[in-house]
N, C-alpha and C positions, 0 to 999 in steps of 0.2 A: 643115202650118203649126201647129206645136206650140210656140209661144213667146208670152210675154205681149203683145208688140206686135201679133201677129196676132189674139189674142183681143180686144184693145181695138178694133182696126180692124173685126173682125167684129161686135162689139157696136155700134159706131157705124153700120155698114151697116144692121143690124137696126133700130136706133133711127131712122134716116133714113126707113125704110119705115113703121114703126109710128106714130111721132109725126108729127102734122100740123104744117104751118108756122104754124098759127094762123089764125083767121078762117074756119074751115070749109074750108080748102084740103086737098088730098090729100097723099100722101106726097111727099117730096123726091127725085124720081127722079134728078136731076142729081148730087146728093151721093152717092146710093147707087151709081150707075154709076161715079163717080169713085173711091170707096173700093174697089169691087170691082176696078177696073183697077189701082189701087195694090197691092192684095193679090196680084194675078196677077204684076205686075212683081216684087214682093218675093219671092214664092215661086220665080219663075224665076231670079232672081239667087242666091237661097239654094241652089237645086238645082245651078246651075253651080258655085258655090264649093265645095259639098260634094263634087261629082263630082271637081273638080280636086284637092281635099285627099285624097280616096280614092286617086286615081291617084298622087299624090306619095308617099303612105304606102306604097302597094304597090311603087313603084319603090325606095324606101328599104329596105323589107324584103327585096326581091329582091337588092339590092346587098349587104346585110349578111348574107345567108344564107351559111352555111359551104359552101365548095366543096372537094371532095376530089380529090386527084390520085393516080393510080397511078404508082408509080416503077418 
């Protein structure tokens, strides 16, 4: 997870734990868990898309590779 959106979401998750809701309440666990779930979904989708792109690039490179024929 090395992109600005992930960094902001990670910072928001940490802030949900560190900052209290006010009035002496504890951390906001619901927000923290929600943000972590969204991060996991985001990273899963990114992994799948990157894997598909890698497979497509490999298939294109294989198709474009020169082939020799013996006469």
